C-alpha positions, 0 to 999 in steps of 0.5 A: 411487475418484478424487479430488475436485478439492479433494484436489489443491489444496495444503492450505494454499490455503483455510486462508490468509487471503483479501483480499477486493476484493468492495467494488470490484464495489459501487463500479463498479456504483454510480457515485454513491456516494463511493469513499472506502475504498480509498486510491485517488487521485480525480484521473484521469491527465492528457492526457500520460498518456492520449496516451502510452498512446494512442501505444504501443498502435500498438505493442501487437502486440509484446512489450515489452523490459525498459524500459531507459529508464524504469528508468534514469529511475526509478533517477536519482530515487534516486540508483541505476542501472537495474539497481537497479530491477525493474518490476512489475504493481503493488507487489501483485506485489512482495508475492507475489513477496517471499514466494516469494522468501524463504518456505519452509513453516514459515518466519516472516514478521514484521510489525505489526498492523493492517497492509495486509491483503494481506501476510498472505494472500500469506505464508500461500500459502506455508504460511509462518507470520505473526507479527503484533506489535500496534502501541503502544497511544496513538500506534499506533507500531510496537512495535519491541522487541516485533518484534525480540524476536519473531525467531527462527531461523525469521524469514526476512522482515520487513516495515516499511511507512513510513508504515505503513498504516493508521495513518499513522505513520513509523517513527524512522530509529534504530528502522528501522536496528535492523531492517536491523542484524538481517541478515534480509531487509527490505521497506521499503514506500514505497507512500505517501512521496510524499505527504510531500515532506519525507520522503526515501527510505530507497533508500540503506539498500540500499547499506549493508544489501544485504538490504533492498529497497524496494517502490514503487507508482504506485497512490496519488500518481501515481493509477495504481491501475487501470494497475498499475505498481510497482517493487522498489529494491535491490542488483543481486543482490535485482533479479536475484532479483525479476526471475527470480520475476516473470512475463516481460512483466509490465508492459505497453507501456501502463503502462510508457508511462503511467509514463514520461509521468508521471515526465517530468511531476512537476507532475501528481503535485504537484497531486494531492498537494496536492489530497490534502493540502489535504483531509486538513488539513480532515478533520483540523481537522473531526474534532478539533472533533467530538471524534474522534481523527484519526491523522497523514495521511502518506498518502492515508488517515486512520485515525480513532479513534471509539471514544469515541462508543460507535459500532461500526465497522459502525454507522459505515460503515452510517451513511455509506451510508445517509446520504451514500452513501459507502464507508468502510473498515472497520478491525478492533479495535485492542487490543480496541476498535472504532469505528476507520474510514478514510477516503481524500480523494475528489473535492471534492464527495465530501469536502463529503458526508463533512464533511456526514456526520460533522458530522450523524452525531457532531455 
């Protein structure tokens, strides 16, 4: 008897967690609803970026090169060379590639919880074990000792998001170095660092620790979530490994042109960061007045503790939709408590609706 189709699939395909993005179908179908749920940048690309993409489209019949000029510009931003940079189709491609570079079936991937929910599924799709250590109670900082104590001979990859998503917390430099000193491959994800001009990149670590690499995306402060552009920073040996794992031509002429145009126009990014940070300060002030607890907003998202109100996360998200047609981000239980949720600043009009909602619902 012939096998059923499902019997041909690798057995861990459907036992792995799913990163569900179905909310985007709803958001695109309802353009009047506020998109405050997925850490998108509400400010669209400038005419400079649009023109750069339009011009390169004239050469869309040709395969791209390796973008040496763009890689040199990115490397210079970090005091590195072009061969320390691997370009990719957003940091989601880095997440997938790093699992396949370092993890074999049965190996362990060590990270915190809560975290960006795309990481665990991609490790599980390599049939690896995901080991997640809860953040500390109260300040939601990384439980560094707990994570280090979880390391064993099967630990082949460690993740530190800095600042962390969804908690918004930066890890102390000394604690980060403790992870570097393990000698185990370590991904430092700096997806949200651009919102913090006073915090330098940890790129210099790769010169001392060759097993350390950085993941960077233009989806956040640069506003390229739909353009899809990111890069990895590492030693030349590390970058060669990622380039071998990445598909050829994984970055289009259009996304590379957009990236180079915005790098050459830093005031565009600065304005987007200022919009975000201004509204984050307003949100924090209003939430505190209402008795809620906002965590540090070091990215374009704010984790909010509403557990003291007795409202569940589901109730809060439903009320935001019913009252103001706002999508907010669902956050699972943290240390057994529900009532956490996350908000990303949107347009001025969407942000005013969010303020109206929290005043009416929690006030």
